[in-house]
N, C-alpha and C positions, 0 to 999 in steps of 0.2 A: 540857702543860708550859707554864710562864709564865717570864718572865724572872728572877723572884725564885727560881726553882728552879735556876738555872744555876750552877755554879761558875765564879768568874771566875780569870783571864781567859778570855774565850770570843770566838771569831771569829762576829759577828752579821751575817746578811744581812737588810736590810729588804726584803721581797717586793714591797711596793708600788713602791719605787724601782727595784728590780731590773726588774720587769715594764715599768715606764716606760721605762727605758734600752733594754731589748730592743725595743720598740715603736718608739721613737724612730730607732734605727739602722736597723732593717728597713724602715721607712717612708721613710727618706732614699734608701737604696740601691734600693728599688723604683721610687721616683720617678725615679731617674737611669738606670733601665732595664738594671741589671746584676743578676746574682744575688749573694747574700751567703754567704760562707763564714766563719763566725765562728772566731776563734783561741781554742781552749778551754784554752790554757795558763794563763789568768787564774784560772779557777775549778777547773780539773780535777775536775769534779763532774758526775755523771750528770744530776742533777735540774736543774742549771743549763743544761746543754747541751740537755737535753729541751726546756726552755722556749723556748730559742733557736730549735730546729728546728721546734717547734709554731709559732712566730710566723712561720716561712717560710724559714728558712736552709736552704741546700742544701750539704750535706757540711759538713765541719769542717777546720780547720787544727790541727796539733799540733806541739809543739816536742820531744818525745821519743818514741821507739819504745814505751816503757812506755804512754803515752798512747794511742797508735795500738792497741796491744794490748788495753787496757782498753776503749776505747770501741768497738772492733770486736766484742769479746765481748758488748758491751751492744746490739749490732744496728746500729751505724753503719758503713757500708762504704766510704763516699766520703770518703777522707782524704788531705790533703796534709801531708807531713812537711817543714815549712818551715825546715830546718837542713841545711846543706850535708853530704852524705853522705860517709862514709869507707869504704874498702873492707871494713874489719873489720864493719861493721854490715850489709853486703849479705845476709848469711846470714840474719839476723833479719828483714830485709824480705822476702826470698824465702819464708820460713816463713809470713809473714802472707799474702802474695799467694796462696800455694798454699791457704791455708784459705778464699780467696774475698774477701780484702780488696782493695778497688779503691785501692791505696795508691800515690800519686804522690811521687817523690823529687826532691831539689834538688841542682844542682851549679853551680859558677862556674869550673871548671878543666878543662883538657884531660886531666891526669893522673887525675882522678876520673872523668871521661866515659869514658875507655878502660877503666878498671877495671869500670865499670858494664856497658859493652858486652860485655866478655870474660867477666864472671861470667854475664851473662844467656845468652850463646852456649854456655858450657860446662854450663849447667844447663837448657838448652831453655825459656828465659823471656825475655819481652820487657819490661823495665822501662819504665814510663812516666816521663819525666824532664822536669822544668821547669828552665830556665836561669835562674840569679838574675842580675837586672840592677840595677846600682848608679845610681840616679837622684839622689842627694843627697850623695855622699861620707860616709855615715854609717857603714857597717860593711862588709859583703861584697858581692860581686857584680861584674859585668862592665859596663864603660861601653858605652852604647848604639852608639856609633860605633866601638868597638874592633874590630880584626881578630881578637882573642880570641874574640869572640862567634861568628864564623863558624868559627874552629878548633874550638871546643867542639862546635859543632853537627855539624860534619863527624866528630868523634870518637864521636858517639852513633849507632853503626851498627846498623841491623837485621841479623839479627833479635834482637840482644842488647839493644838499646834503642832508643826511639823518643822523639822531641821531642814533649812534651805541651804546651809552651807556654813562656811567660816569666813571671817573678814578681818583683815588688819591694816594698820596704818603706821608706818615707820617714820613718826614725825620727828624722831631724834636726828633724822637726816639733814634737817635744817642747820643742825649744829656743825655740820662737816663742811669742808672746802677744797678737797682734792679728789681727783678722779678715782683713785684707788680705793679711798675710804668710801666713796659713794658706790662704787661697784661691789665692794664688800657688804654694805649695808643693804643694798638691793638683793644680794644673794642670801643674806641673813633673814630678810623679810619673807622672801620666797620660801626658803627651806623650812623655816620654822612654821609657817602657816600651812605648807603642804604636810609637815609632820603632824600637825594637829588634825588635818583632814584624815590622814591615814589611821590615827589613833581611833578616831571615831568610826571608821569604816571597820577596822579590825574588831571593835567592840559590838558590831552589829548595827550601828546607826547609819542612816543615809547622809551623804555629803556631797551634793552635786556641785555646788559653788565654792571656789576657792578663789576668794577676791582680796587683792594686795594693792597697795599703791600710796605714793606720795609723789609730787612733781619731780623731785631729786631722784628717787629710786626708780620711777618709771622710765625716766630719760637715761638712767645709767646702767639698767639691767642688760646683762648679756644673754640670759635665756630665762625662760619662764615655765620649765617643766613642771607639770601638775597644777599650774595655775590657770583658771578659766576666765578671770576678768581682772583688768587693771583699773584703777581709780586715780584720778589727779584733777586738781582744780586750779591753782593759781597760775599754772603755765599758759592759761589763755590769754592773760595780760602780762605775767611775770612781774617782777618788781626788784627793788636794790637788795633785798635779802637773797633772793635768788641769784642775783648776780655775784654777790659775795660767796655764796655756796659754790658757784662757778658753773651754774647750768644754763645761764643766758648772757648775751651781750647787752650793753646799753640800747643798741638799736633793735632789740627784740622786746623791749619793755613798752607795751601797747597802751597802758593807761597812764595818764598824765593830768595834773591839774593845771588849767589855764589860768594864769593870774596876770595883774597889771601891777607896774611899779606906781606907787602913790605918793612917794616922799623919800626922803634921805636924811641921814646923820652923817654928814660928810666927814667930820672929825674922827668918826668911829669906823668909816669904811662900810657903812650900812646903806642898803637900799631897802625901803619899807614897801611890802607888797600886800594885795588884799585877800591873801590866802593864809591864814592862821591855821591853829590846830583844828578848827571847826571844819576846815576844808581838807587838811592833810592827815587829819587824826592825830592822837597823841602817841601813836606807835613808834617807838624808837628802836626797831628791830636790828638795825645795823650798828648800835651802840656797842654790842658785846662782840661784834664781828671784827675782822681785820681791817676794814674801812668804815669809819662811821661818816654817814652821809647827813648827819643832823636829822631835820624833818624832811629832807628831799634833796635831789640833785637838780640844780638849775640848768636848763636847756634853752637855746634859741627857739623861735617859734617853729622852725622846722624839724625839732626834735634833736638837734645836735648839742651834746653837752657844752656848757659855756665855761671853759678852762676849769677852775676848782672852785666854782661858786657853788655854795649849798645854802640851804635854809638853816641857819645856825641857831635862831631863835623863833618862837611862835607863841603869841597870845591868841586870845580867841578869834579875832578877826584880822589881826596883823601878822604878817611873817617877816622876819628879819634875814635878808640875804647878805652874805659877805663872803670874802675870799679869805680864809684863815691863814693862808700862807703870804697874803699881801694885804695887811692891815692899813697901810697908808694909800692905797689905790684910790684915784679920782673916780669914785663909785658913780657919781651924778654925770659924768661925761660918757661912761660905758653904758649905764642903764638910767637913761633920762626918764622923767616922769612920763607916764603914758606908754612906756615900753611893755609889750606883752611877751610873757615867757611861758614855758612849759616846765612844771616840777615833776620829775619822776618820784614815785613814792617808794617808802621802805616796805610797806605791806599792802599790795593792791586790794586785798579783801576789805581791810580797814578803812583805806581811803575811799573806796567805791562806796561804803557803808554810810559816808558822810553826805551823799547826794541822792536825791529822789530820781534823777534822770541822768544819763549820759549823752554826750554830744559825739555822735559817731562821724569821724572824719575820713572821707574817701581820698583816693590817690589825686583827684581833680580839684580837691580843696573844697568840696561841697559838704555841709553838715546835716545830719538828720538827728532827730532827738528819739532817744530809746528810753523807755520807763524802766525802773528798777523796783523790785519788790521789797517790802518793808514787814517786820513784825514776826511773831512766832505763832 
């Protein structure tokens, strides 16, 4: 199958770019002496994850138990569920572990830790639990110097639960845009997570795993002393937010939306395409960054950016392409009806989530269809 055979809009993976991204990240982490555990929430796709494992990844990170279930059924057993666990989900976790899944769960509260321990004790099971550490005030987790860290550790009582280690995610790295700032954030992430691990050890608790990671910090870290594993997800595809952060070029963005020009508003300088926000998603992540790409950057069919054309507006099934710097341009002459284009997304995870399948494009122009997981 070729691009011309596809019905648009379609989620397109450029396999050459994807393989480059996988190799780049794996080489970086290997060089720094840690193991790499990719976060598969970005693709939610067996074929993409298989390529990451083939390149050297050890285990995976998931954001839903549905992902854990699907990837375990496909033969991947070493899994971290990197979202804080709630008691109502422990039954599902238990069922996966009983089937042979080496599933680690996450907590950052005494209440949750107690519930995990009690459930494990009642069901003859020892849960492997990572304690989430807040290293950047971004989202959830426990401060490394907090007494709460030791309280949570004390609440994870054998035989119902054991401390598998500590885990952090420097999500605030997405707000940065210089090399020096990214290097500094990577070191902050590393040092504070290692500090939490050392506090646990000094207090007499085990702490085998020290897990850090975000795509920007993973690619910017200069050393990983004390870290055992790195996690990152969006790197596999990259996107315009990551471009603005400064960790990828346009020609490293592997996910795009294939779309077709369906009409014009000539007096406004608009081309109308069949990819609206149902295809691109409503994520406007670049809006608060130095360069706003609207709903996506317009590229030629070979993936080359088309001057300064962006998707400036989006309805449910209609996208509006224009060139903000050239409002009087003869758009119908440049992009006649029937023209196929690729749109690079603001946020690869959000755009991928709009589609049940990817169309994987190889260097010879052949396309394979790859399914994507849904649900929780």
